[in-house]
Every structure is written in C-alpha cells, then in structure tokens.
C-alpha positions as YAML, in Angstrom:
chain: A
units: angstrom
residues:
- id: 1
  name: MET
  ca: [-0.97, 49.16, -0.26]
- id: 2
  name: GLY
  ca: [2.17, 49.52, -1.84]
- id: 3
  name: ALA
  ca: [3.29, 48.99, -5.89]
- id: 4
  name: GLU
  ca: [4.82, 45.45, -4.49]
- id: 5
  name: ASP
  ca: [2.35, 44.62, -2.16]
- id: 6
  name: GLN
  ca: [-0.08, 44.99, -5.74]
- id: 7
  name: ALA
  ca: [1.93, 42.77, -7.65]
- id: 8
  name: THR
  ca: [2.71, 40.01, -5.42]
- id: 9
  name: THR
  ca: [-1.22, 39.94, -4.70]
- id: 10
  name: MET
  ca: [-2.10, 39.95, -8.73]
- id: 11
  name: PHE
  ca: [0.67, 36.90, -8.78]
- id: 12
  name: ASN
  ca: [-1.16, 35.49, -6.35]
- id: 13
  name: ASN
  ca: [-4.86, 35.36, -7.28]
- id: 14
  name: THR
  ca: [-4.26, 35.44, -11.09]
- id: 15
  name: PHE
  ca: [-3.58, 32.19, -12.86]
- id: 16
  name: VAL
  ca: [-3.50, 30.90, -16.05]
- id: 17
  name: ARG
  ca: [-5.56, 27.11, -16.64]
- id: 18
  name: PRO
  ca: [-6.57, 25.87, -19.33]
- id: 19
  name: GLU
  ca: [-10.59, 25.44, -19.65]
- id: 20
  name: LYS
  ca: [-10.48, 22.80, -22.18]
- id: 21
  name: PHE
  ca: [-7.32, 20.21, -23.68]
- id: 22
  name: TYR
  ca: [-7.99, 19.09, -27.22]
- id: 23
  name: LEU
  ca: [-6.66, 15.29, -27.67]
- id: 24
  name: SER
  ca: [-5.00, 14.90, -30.76]
- id: 25
  name: GLY
  ca: [-3.74, 10.33, -30.13]
- id: 26
  name: PHE
  ca: [-4.26, 8.61, -32.99]
- id: 27
  name: SER
  ca: [-4.34, 10.94, -35.80]
- id: 28
  name: ASN
  ca: [-3.39, 9.68, -39.68]
- id: 29
  name: ILE
  ca: [-3.39, 6.11, -38.50]
- id: 30
  name: PRO
  ca: [-5.28, 3.98, -41.66]
- id: 31
  name: HIS
  ca: [-8.47, 2.02, -40.81]
- id: 32
  name: ILE
  ca: [-8.43, 3.26, -37.33]
- id: 33
  name: ARG
  ca: [-11.49, 2.83, -36.53]
- id: 34
  name: TYR
  ca: [-10.80, -1.56, -36.39]
- id: 35
  name: PHE
  ca: [-8.95, -0.46, -33.31]
- id: 36
  name: TYR
  ca: [-11.76, 1.04, -31.62]
- id: 37
  name: VAL
  ca: [-14.25, -1.67, -32.54]
- id: 38
  name: PHE
  ca: [-11.55, -4.20, -31.11]
- id: 39
  name: LEU
  ca: [-11.89, -2.08, -28.26]
- id: 40
  name: CYS
  ca: [-15.21, -2.23, -27.47]
- id: 41
  name: PHE
  ca: [-14.86, -6.58, -28.23]
- id: 42
  name: VAL
  ca: [-12.53, -6.10, -25.09]
- id: 43
  name: TYR
  ca: [-14.10, -3.93, -22.77]
- id: 44
  name: ILE
  ca: [-17.49, -6.25, -23.18]
- id: 45
  name: MET
  ca: [-15.86, -9.25, -22.64]
- id: 46
  name: THR
  ca: [-13.29, -7.84, -19.52]
- id: 47
  name: VAL
  ca: [-16.95, -7.19, -18.31]
- id: 48
  name: LEU
  ca: [-18.83, -10.03, -18.73]
- id: 49
  name: GLY
  ca: [-15.41, -12.18, -17.48]
- id: 50
  name: ASN
  ca: [-14.79, -10.26, -14.72]
- id: 51
  name: GLY
  ca: [-18.31, -9.89, -13.32]
- id: 52
  name: PHE
  ca: [-18.84, -13.46, -13.80]
- id: 53
  name: LEU
  ca: [-15.61, -13.82, -12.12]
- id: 54
  name: LEU
  ca: [-17.00, -11.44, -9.08]
- id: 55
  name: SER
  ca: [-20.38, -13.31, -9.01]
- id: 56
  name: VAL
  ca: [-18.60, -17.75, -8.76]
- id: 57
  name: ILE
  ca: [-16.17, -15.91, -5.42]
- id: 58
  name: TRP
  ca: [-19.74, -14.21, -4.27]
- id: 59
  name: LEU
  ca: [-21.96, -16.99, -4.46]
- id: 60
  name: VAL
  ca: [-20.10, -19.46, -3.54]
- id: 61
  name: LYS
  ca: [-19.38, -20.40, -0.09]
- id: 62
  name: THR
  ca: [-16.05, -22.15, -0.20]
- id: 63
  name: LEU
  ca: [-14.40, -19.43, -1.96]
- id: 64
  name: HIS
  ca: [-14.87, -17.28, 0.79]
- id: 65
  name: THR
  ca: [-11.08, -17.28, 2.21]
- id: 66
  name: PRO
  ca: [-8.49, -14.64, 2.56]
- id: 67
  name: LYS
  ca: [-6.80, -16.24, -1.41]
- id: 68
  name: TYR
  ca: [-9.67, -15.38, -2.98]
- id: 69
  name: MET
  ca: [-10.41, -12.04, -0.87]
- id: 70
  name: ILE
  ca: [-7.07, -11.16, -2.71]
- id: 71
  name: VAL
  ca: [-8.43, -12.54, -6.65]
- id: 72
  name: PHE
  ca: [-12.04, -10.67, -5.99]
- id: 73
  name: ASN
  ca: [-10.11, -7.63, -5.47]
- id: 74
  name: MET
  ca: [-8.63, -8.32, -8.53]
- id: 75
  name: ALA
  ca: [-11.07, -9.06, -10.71]
- id: 76
  name: LEU
  ca: [-12.50, -5.67, -9.29]
- id: 77
  name: THR
  ca: [-10.23, -3.42, -10.03]
- id: 78
  name: ASP
  ca: [-9.97, -5.04, -13.69]
- id: 79
  name: LEU
  ca: [-13.19, -3.88, -13.82]
- id: 80
  name: CYS
  ca: [-12.82, -0.88, -12.80]
- id: 81
  name: GLY
  ca: [-9.63, 0.17, -14.63]
- id: 82
  name: SER
  ca: [-11.61, -0.62, -18.20]
- id: 83
  name: THR
  ca: [-14.58, 0.94, -17.44]
- id: 84
  name: ALA
  ca: [-12.43, 4.31, -16.48]
- id: 85
  name: LEU
  ca: [-10.47, 3.58, -19.61]
- id: 86
  name: ILE
  ca: [-11.83, 2.55, -22.61]
- id: 87
  name: PRO
  ca: [-15.54, 4.10, -22.56]
- id: 88
  name: LYS
  ca: [-14.32, 7.50, -22.57]
- id: 89
  name: LEU
  ca: [-11.92, 6.60, -25.02]
- id: 90
  name: LEU
  ca: [-14.32, 5.52, -27.50]
- id: 91
  name: ASP
  ca: [-16.06, 8.35, -26.73]
- id: 92
  name: THR
  ca: [-13.13, 10.88, -27.44]
- id: 93
  name: PHE
  ca: [-11.91, 9.30, -30.74]
- id: 94
  name: LEU
  ca: [-14.47, 6.87, -31.90]
- id: 95
  name: PHE
  ca: [-17.43, 9.93, -31.59]
- id: 96
  name: ASP
  ca: [-14.60, 12.84, -32.29]
- id: 97
  name: ARG
  ca: [-15.51, 14.16, -29.09]
- id: 98
  name: ARG
  ca: [-11.81, 15.57, -29.10]
- id: 99
  name: TYR
  ca: [-12.16, 17.88, -26.72]
- id: 100
  name: ILE
  ca: [-12.25, 17.08, -22.96]
- id: 101
  name: LEU
  ca: [-12.40, 19.83, -19.99]
- id: 102
  name: TYR
  ca: [-9.53, 20.74, -17.59]
- id: 103
  name: GLU
  ca: [-11.51, 19.01, -14.64]
- id: 104
  name: ALA
  ca: [-12.10, 16.04, -16.15]
- id: 105
  name: CYS
  ca: [-9.30, 15.33, -17.86]
- id: 106
  name: LEU
  ca: [-7.28, 15.31, -14.24]
- id: 107
  name: SER
  ca: [-10.37, 13.23, -12.71]
- id: 108
  name: TYR
  ca: [-10.00, 10.93, -15.94]
- id: 109
  name: MET
  ca: [-5.63, 11.11, -15.02]
- id: 110
  name: PHE
  ca: [-6.66, 10.35, -11.78]
- id: 111
  name: PHE
  ca: [-9.00, 6.89, -12.40]
- id: 112
  name: VAL
  ca: [-6.75, 5.14, -15.02]
- id: 113
  name: MET
  ca: [-3.34, 5.45, -12.57]
- id: 114
  name: PHE
  ca: [-5.52, 4.94, -9.40]
- id: 115
  name: PHE
  ca: [-6.69, 1.38, -10.59]
- id: 116
  name: ALA
  ca: [-3.62, 0.63, -12.60]
- id: 117
  name: SER
  ca: [-1.11, 0.98, -8.86]
- id: 118
  name: VAL
  ca: [-3.83, -1.27, -7.04]
- id: 119
  name: GLN
  ca: [-3.30, -4.19, -9.67]
- id: 120
  name: SER
  ca: [0.61, -3.93, -9.08]
- id: 121
  name: TRP
  ca: [-0.22, -3.98, -5.44]
- id: 122
  name: THR
  ca: [-2.37, -6.91, -5.66]
- id: 123
  name: LEU
  ca: [-0.03, -8.68, -7.14]
- id: 124
  name: VAL
  ca: [2.42, -8.15, -4.38]
- id: 125
  name: THR
  ca: [-0.60, -9.17, -2.01]
- id: 126
  name: MET
  ca: [-1.34, -12.87, -4.35]
- id: 127
  name: ALA
  ca: [2.67, -12.84, -4.27]
- id: 128
  name: TYR
  ca: [2.83, -12.61, 0.01]
- id: 129
  name: ASP
  ca: [-0.02, -14.96, -0.07]
- id: 130
  name: ARG
  ca: [1.78, -17.75, -2.24]
- id: 131
  name: LEU
  ca: [5.11, -17.27, 0.18]
- id: 132
  name: ILE
  ca: [3.26, -17.87, 3.34]
- id: 133
  name: ALA
  ca: [1.27, -20.77, 2.07]
- id: 134
  name: ILE
  ca: [4.42, -22.56, 0.85]
- id: 135
  name: CYS
  ca: [6.86, -21.27, 2.93]
- id: 136
  name: PHE
  ca: [4.89, -21.67, 6.42]
- id: 137
  name: PRO
  ca: [2.22, -24.31, 5.53]
- id: 138
  name: LEU
  ca: [1.90, -25.22, 9.14]
- id: 139
  name: ARG
  ca: [0.64, -20.82, 10.22]
- id: 140
  name: TYR
  ca: [-0.41, -20.11, 6.93]
- id: 141
  name: HIS
  ca: [-3.99, -20.11, 8.20]
- id: 142
  name: ASN
  ca: [-2.95, -18.52, 11.26]
- id: 143
  name: ILE
  ca: [-0.93, -15.34, 9.73]
- id: 144
  name: VAL
  ca: [-3.30, -15.00, 6.17]
- id: 145
  name: THR
  ca: [-6.57, -14.60, 7.55]
- id: 146
  name: GLU
  ca: [-9.65, -12.85, 6.31]
- id: 147
  name: THR
  ca: [-8.62, -9.87, 8.74]
- id: 148
  name: SER
  ca: [-5.56, -9.60, 7.52]
- id: 149
  name: ILE
  ca: [-5.98, -9.48, 4.40]
- id: 150
  name: ALA
  ca: [-8.69, -7.06, 4.50]
- id: 151
  name: ALA
  ca: [-6.47, -4.98, 6.27]
- id: 152
  name: ILE
  ca: [-3.56, -5.01, 3.92]
- id: 153
  name: LEU
  ca: [-6.11, -4.47, 1.03]
- id: 154
  name: LEU
  ca: [-8.31, -1.56, 2.61]
- id: 155
  name: PHE
  ca: [-4.61, 0.06, 3.15]
- id: 156
  name: VAL
  ca: [-3.64, -0.50, -0.20]
- id: 157
  name: TRP
  ca: [-6.87, 1.06, -1.61]
- id: 158
  name: ILE
  ca: [-6.20, 4.26, 1.36]
- id: 159
  name: PHE
  ca: [-2.39, 4.60, 0.70]
- id: 160
  name: LEU
  ca: [-2.54, 5.13, -3.55]
- id: 161
  name: VAL
  ca: [-5.53, 6.80, -3.71]
- id: 162
  name: SER
  ca: [-3.51, 9.58, -1.31]
- id: 163
  name: VAL
  ca: [-0.75, 9.23, -3.55]
- id: 164
  name: ILE
  ca: [-2.10, 9.30, -6.76]
- id: 165
  name: ALA
  ca: [-4.38, 12.43, -5.28]
- id: 166
  name: ILE
  ca: [-1.43, 14.28, -4.97]
- id: 167
  name: MET
  ca: [0.65, 13.47, -8.08]
- id: 168
  name: VAL
  ca: [-2.71, 14.63, -9.99]
- id: 169
  name: GLY
  ca: [-3.23, 17.59, -7.91]
- id: 170
  name: LEU
  ca: [0.08, 19.13, -8.56]
- id: 171
  name: LEU
  ca: [-0.30, 18.79, -12.50]
- id: 172
  name: ASN
  ca: [-1.88, 22.16, -11.25]
- id: 173
  name: ARG
  ca: [1.46, 23.59, -10.69]
- id: 174
  name: LEU
  ca: [1.94, 22.69, -14.36]
- id: 175
  name: PHE
  ca: [-0.84, 25.53, -15.29]
- id: 176
  name: PHE
  ca: [-0.28, 28.24, -12.91]
- id: 177
  name: CYS
  ca: [1.72, 30.61, -14.62]
- id: 178
  name: ASP
  ca: [3.79, 33.75, -13.39]
- id: 179
  name: HIS
  ca: [1.93, 37.31, -14.82]
- id: 180
  name: GLY
  ca: [3.86, 38.79, -16.60]
- id: 181
  name: PRO
  ca: [1.43, 40.54, -19.39]
- id: 182
  name: VAL
  ca: [3.72, 43.15, -21.11]
- id: 183
  name: TYR
  ca: [6.51, 40.92, -22.83]
- id: 184
  name: ARG
  ca: [6.33, 37.29, -21.78]
- id: 185
  name: LEU
  ca: [4.79, 33.89, -19.55]
- id: 186
  name: ALA
  ca: [6.88, 32.09, -17.83]
- id: 187
  name: CYS
  ca: [5.45, 28.74, -16.37]
- id: 188
  name: ASN
  ca: [6.54, 26.93, -13.59]
- id: 189
  name: ASP
  ca: [9.28, 25.07, -12.40]
- id: 190
  name: THR
  ca: [8.48, 21.54, -12.83]
- id: 191
  name: SER
  ca: [10.82, 19.50, -11.12]
- id: 192
  name: LEU
  ca: [8.44, 19.13, -8.31]
- id: 193
  name: ASN
  ca: [6.06, 16.82, -10.77]
- id: 194
  name: TYR
  ca: [9.34, 14.95, -12.50]
- id: 195
  name: ASN
  ca: [10.08, 14.11, -8.62]
- id: 196
  name: MET
  ca: [6.45, 12.92, -8.35]
- id: 197
  name: ALA
  ca: [6.11, 10.86, -11.46]
- id: 198
  name: SER
  ca: [9.79, 9.01, -10.81]
- id: 199
  name: ALA
  ca: [8.22, 8.18, -6.97]
- id: 200
  name: LEU
  ca: [4.97, 7.40, -8.82]
- id: 201
  name: ILE
  ca: [6.89, 4.78, -11.10]
- id: 202
  name: THR
  ca: [9.30, 3.78, -8.12]
- id: 203
  name: ILE
  ca: [5.49, 2.54, -6.19]
- id: 204
  name: LEU
  ca: [3.77, 1.32, -9.50]
- id: 205
  name: ILE
  ca: [5.94, -0.29, -10.68]
- id: 206
  name: ILE
  ca: [9.96, -0.65, -9.25]
- id: 207
  name: ILE
  ca: [8.94, -1.57, -5.39]
- id: 208
  name: PRO
  ca: [5.84, -4.46, -6.49]
- id: 209
  name: VAL
  ca: [8.48, -6.51, -8.95]
- id: 210
  name: ILE
  ca: [11.92, -6.49, -6.30]
- id: 211
  name: PHE
  ca: [9.30, -7.93, -4.04]
- id: 212
  name: ILE
  ca: [7.36, -9.71, -5.94]
- id: 213
  name: ILE
  ca: [10.89, -11.08, -7.28]
- id: 214
  name: ALA
  ca: [12.08, -11.74, -3.52]
- id: 215
  name: THR
  ca: [8.86, -13.58, -2.79]
- id: 216
  name: TYR
  ca: [9.87, -16.54, -5.43]
- id: 217
  name: VAL
  ca: [13.18, -16.54, -4.48]
- id: 218
  name: CYS
  ca: [12.52, -17.26, -1.06]
- id: 219
  name: ILE
  ca: [9.66, -19.72, -2.80]
- id: 220
  name: PHE
  ca: [12.11, -21.93, -4.82]
- id: 221
  name: ILE
  ca: [15.08, -22.06, -1.68]
- id: 222
  name: ALA
  ca: [12.17, -23.38, 0.40]
- id: 223
  name: LEU
  ca: [11.08, -25.75, -2.79]
- id: 224
  name: SER
  ca: [14.72, -26.89, -3.35]
- id: 225
  name: ARG
  ca: [14.81, -27.86, 0.82]
- id: 226
  name: THR
  ca: [11.74, -30.36, -0.51]
- id: 227
  name: THR
  ca: [12.83, -33.91, -1.30]
- id: 228
  name: SER
  ca: [9.37, -34.90, -3.10]
- id: 229
  name: ARG
  ca: [9.62, -33.58, -7.09]
- id: 230
  name: LYS
  ca: [5.40, -34.54, -6.67]
- id: 231
  name: GLU
  ca: [5.10, -31.68, -3.57]
- id: 232
  name: ARG
  ca: [7.54, -29.17, -5.63]
- id: 233
  name: LEU
  ca: [5.73, -29.49, -8.72]
- id: 234
  name: ARG
  ca: [2.34, -29.07, -6.75]
- id: 235
  name: ALA
  ca: [4.00, -26.09, -5.11]
- id: 236
  name: LEU
  ca: [4.49, -24.59, -8.35]
- id: 237
  name: LYS
  ca: [1.16, -25.39, -9.71]
- id: 238
  name: THR
  ca: [-0.55, -23.25, -7.12]
- id: 239
  name: CYS
  ca: [1.84, -20.41, -8.92]
- id: 240
  name: THR
  ca: [1.39, -20.62, -11.85]
- id: 241
  name: SER
  ca: [-1.75, -18.39, -12.70]
- id: 242
  name: HIS
  ca: [0.18, -15.40, -10.49]
- id: 243
  name: LEU
  ca: [3.15, -15.81, -12.31]
- id: 244
  name: ILE
  ca: [1.71, -15.63, -15.83]
- id: 245
  name: LEU
  ca: [-0.40, -12.51, -14.23]
- id: 246
  name: VAL
  ca: [2.51, -10.77, -13.22]
- id: 247
  name: VAL
  ca: [4.14, -11.49, -16.53]
- id: 248
  name: MET
  ca: [0.87, -9.99, -18.48]
- id: 249
  name: PHE
  ca: [0.77, -6.73, -16.31]
- id: 250
  name: PHE
  ca: [4.56, -5.92, -15.56]
- id: 251
  name: LEU
  ca: [6.27, -6.39, -18.94]
- id: 252
  name: PRO
  ca: [4.32, -4.33, -21.07]
- id: 253
  name: ILE
  ca: [4.74, -1.16, -18.66]
- id: 254
  name: GLY
  ca: [8.09, -1.95, -17.92]
- id: 255
  name: ILE
  ca: [8.88, -1.59, -21.69]
- id: 256
  name: THR
  ca: [6.81, 1.26, -22.59]
- id: 257
  name: ASN
  ca: [8.66, 2.96, -19.62]
- id: 258
  name: ILE
  ca: [12.21, 2.05, -20.74]
- id: 259
  name: ALA
  ca: [11.56, 2.71, -24.49]
- id: 260
  name: THR
  ca: [9.95, 5.86, -23.74]
- id: 261
  name: ARG
  ca: [13.07, 7.44, -21.69]
- id: 262
  name: ALA
  ca: [15.92, 5.57, -23.81]
- id: 263
  name: SER
  ca: [14.42, 7.03, -26.96]
- id: 264
  name: TYR
  ca: [11.58, 8.55, -28.97]
- id: 265
  name: ILE
  ca: [8.39, 7.19, -29.64]
- id: 266
  name: HIS
  ca: [5.70, 8.24, -32.10]
- id: 267
  name: PRO
  ca: [2.19, 9.96, -29.85]
- id: 268
  name: ASN
  ca: [0.40, 7.02, -31.94]
- id: 269
  name: ALA
  ca: [2.57, 4.17, -30.95]
- id: 270
  name: ARG
  ca: [2.83, 4.89, -27.38]
- id: 271
  name: MET
  ca: [-1.08, 5.84, -26.99]
- id: 272
  name: ILE
  ca: [-1.65, 2.35, -28.55]
- id: 273
  name: ASN
  ca: [0.81, 0.79, -26.84]
- id: 274
  name: SER
  ca: [-0.17, 1.93, -23.75]
- id: 275
  name: THR
  ca: [-4.29, 1.48, -24.40]
- id: 276
  name: LEU
  ca: [-3.44, -2.57, -24.68]
- id: 277
  name: THR
  ca: [-1.17, -1.94, -21.67]
- id: 278
  name: HIS
  ca: [-3.91, -1.11, -19.82]
- id: 279
  name: THR
  ca: [-6.64, -3.73, -21.13]
- id: 280
  name: ILE
  ca: [-6.01, -7.06, -21.94]
- id: 281
  name: PRO
  ca: [-4.93, -8.17, -19.15]
- id: 282
  name: ALA
  ca: [-7.79, -6.99, -17.35]
- id: 283
  name: LEU
  ca: [-9.32, -9.17, -19.85]
- id: 284
  name: LEU
  ca: [-7.36, -12.28, -19.70]
- id: 285
  name: ASP
  ca: [-7.30, -12.26, -15.66]
- id: 286
  name: PRO
  ca: [-10.25, -14.21, -15.09]
- id: 287
  name: ILE
  ca: [-9.60, -16.54, -17.93]
- id: 288
  name: ILE
  ca: [-6.59, -17.46, -16.82]
- id: 289
  name: TYR
  ca: [-7.97, -18.08, -13.13]
- id: 290
  name: ALA
  ca: [-11.01, -19.71, -14.28]
- id: 291
  name: LEU
  ca: [-8.85, -22.45, -16.60]
- id: 292
  name: LYS
  ca: [-5.46, -22.54, -14.27]
- id: 293
  name: THR
  ca: [-6.93, -22.45, -10.69]
- id: 294
  name: GLU
  ca: [-8.58, -26.12, -9.80]
- id: 295
  name: GLU
  ca: [-11.16, -24.90, -7.25]
- id: 296
  name: VAL
  ca: [-12.40, -22.26, -9.67]
- id: 297
  name: MET
  ca: [-13.09, -24.52, -11.94]
- id: 298
  name: ILE
  ca: [-14.72, -27.11, -9.14]
- id: 299
  name: ALA
  ca: [-16.65, -23.87, -7.89]
- id: 300
  name: ILE
  ca: [-18.47, -23.13, -11.37]
- id: 301
  name: LYS
  ca: [-19.38, -26.56, -11.67]
- id: 302
  name: LYS
  ca: [-20.99, -26.30, -8.18]
- id: 303
  name: LEU
  ca: [-22.79, -22.90, -9.30]
- id: 304
  name: CYS
  ca: [-23.32, -24.87, -12.77]
- id: 305
  name: LYS
  ca: [-25.45, -26.96, -10.77]
- id: 306
  name: ARG
  ca: [-27.18, -25.70, -8.03]
- id: 307
  name: ILE
  ca: [-28.91, -23.47, -11.02]
- id: 308
  name: TYR
  ca: [-29.79, -26.45, -12.83]
- id: 309
  name: LEU
  ca: [-31.38, -27.94, -9.78]
- id: 310
  name: ASN
  ca: [-33.35, -25.34, -8.55]
- id: 311
  name: ARG
  ca: [-34.70, -24.70, -11.72]
- id: 312
  name: MET
  ca: [-35.79, -28.61, -12.17]
- id: 313
  name: LYS
  ca: [-37.65, -27.63, -8.50]
- id: 314
  name: ALA
  ca: [-39.20, -24.56, -9.81]
- id: 315
  name: LYS
  ca: [-40.65, -26.53, -12.65]
- id: 316
  name: THR
  ca: [-41.69, -29.45, -10.64]
- id: 317
  name: ARG
  ca: [-43.54, -27.97, -7.89]
- id: 318
  name: PRO
  ca: [-47.26, -27.64, -7.35]
- id: 319
  name: CYS
  ca: [-49.04, -24.45, -7.84]
- id: 320
  name: ASN
  ca: [-50.67, -23.65, -4.99]
- id: 321
  name: HIS
  ca: [-53.29, -21.43, -6.42]
- id: 322
  name: CYS
  ca: [-54.41, -24.37, -8.50]
- id: 323
  name: TYR
  ca: [-56.96, -26.71, -8.15]
- id: 324
  name: ILE
  ca: [-59.05, -29.65, -9.97]
- id: 325
  name: LYS
  ca: [-63.23, -29.23, -10.43]
- id: 326
  name: SER
  ca: [-65.08, -32.34, -9.33]
...
C-alpha cells in the first residue's frame, strides 16, 4: 500500500468526535432558581391539562370525530414535546449536571425539534379542517373522514421523523475533522448543515404559515359571500380557538428567528425565550380548547355526570355477600 493510500485510509477511519458537551446556558442570572420552579409548575400543569383533554376525547364517544382526532394529536404532541424538553432541562441546570453525552445531545435535539414540527403541521391540519367545514359544508363529511385525517397525520409523523433524523444525523459532519495532527485541525464544510437548517425553518415555519394564511383568506372570501351576519359570526367562532393557537405558536418562534438573524442575542436571553416558546403553548392549548370550544365543555359535563352516576350506583348497589341472620 502506497503512502497516498495509507493517508486516505487514515482520513476515512480517523474521526474526532466530542465525547461530551458542557452546557453553559443560564449562567450568571440572579434568582434563576425561580425560573426553574416556574418551569416545573408549567410542566406539571401541562401534563395535567393535556392528559385531561386526551382522557375526555378518548372516553366521550361524541368527540370521536375527525376534528377531535386532530385535537387529540395536538394534545399528545404538546405532552410529548414538554416531556422531551423540561425534565432534561431541569436535570441539567437545576441539579448542575451540565455535561451531556454526544449521543444524548443529538437524541435530545431530535425529539425537541420533531415534536415542535409535528405541532406546527397539526395546526396546518386544523386549518384544513376549518377550510373544508366553512367553504364546503355540504361535502365536509365526505372529504374530512376519520380515514383521511388518520392518513394525513400518519404522513406528517413519518415525513417529519425522516426530515429531522436527516438533519440531526448531518450534525455528525461537524465533528468529523480532517486528520492533521502535525500543524492544524480543519473541520469539514458546514454549508450542507446550513442548507438543511434553512430547509427545516421553511418546513417548520414558512410553509405552514403560508398555508394557514391562504386557508383563512379562502375562509374570509367564502364568508363575505354569506348574506347572514349571524352565520358569519357563528362560522368565525369555530375558528377562534385555532387562530389563538396559531398566534401563540408561530409568533414567538418567528420573532426569535428574525431577531437571531438580524442582530446578536445573548445566549441566556435566547435560551429563556426558546424554552418559553416551546413550553407555554403546550400549557395553554388544552385550556383554550376547554374554555373556547362548546363541544368540549359539553363533553366534560357529560363525563362528570357519568362518573357521578356510576359512583352513586356503586354506593346504592346491594352487597351480594351480605345476609341478615334471622
């Protein structure tokens, strides 16, 4: 084997990869423990709220509809996204375990980005549901079926798993360094990673926002042709919850990305903003759906009534093992 072949073999087989990362965020912030306590409260309420909404949709048969399949998916991804982010963040910074394994860092990144992406496209699916319901009301039950919504949501999960896995996998390129132990260590070109990050922002933010805006333009055009003002308000009322969720999710993410590209943001400010962006919508989503959606309120009342009646029946039911001695 010649010298050139030996050099090629060394280049292909010798990779420099960090064993661990040291996470230096949330440093030199006074009273930062109060923020950790707040995050702990947010996580507990997120689990309770989304768990309750999932239980209501699962137990009440009147909510077994395509629309609430989407809401169920949203509550599930909110729950999973917060679980992927908050416990690890608290473990790292509250208990000062700032070293994280290279593989653990990539998996952590994958799950946080994946569930955020699923949340984004679940909002798009909700917009699609509202578009068909308002613009094509007579064909709604033929177009928006349980099968079609299940297929859309399944495609979203599979597609985003693939995209996020490729992007996180490409991070390996940043740590495969050229073999130059004598005088330099030159890292590989990062242009592909930059392009993939831009593609992710397009998939996560730009395309969903464009689709949602186009959807509501069509909805407003359709409603403008409706003569009855009462019918317009009734139709718009069905969109209120979705619009609030859209603003809560996309506005903070959009502002963060624009500010990051336009100017310098201190790492502490960026981490706090990013954490709140990923956690607060997941906390508020079930509250908004419980308070703003009449169907959910009726379903909760039915469920509470059913539980109460079952308990009353259990109390008044005679005991088969009891008998009276004569």
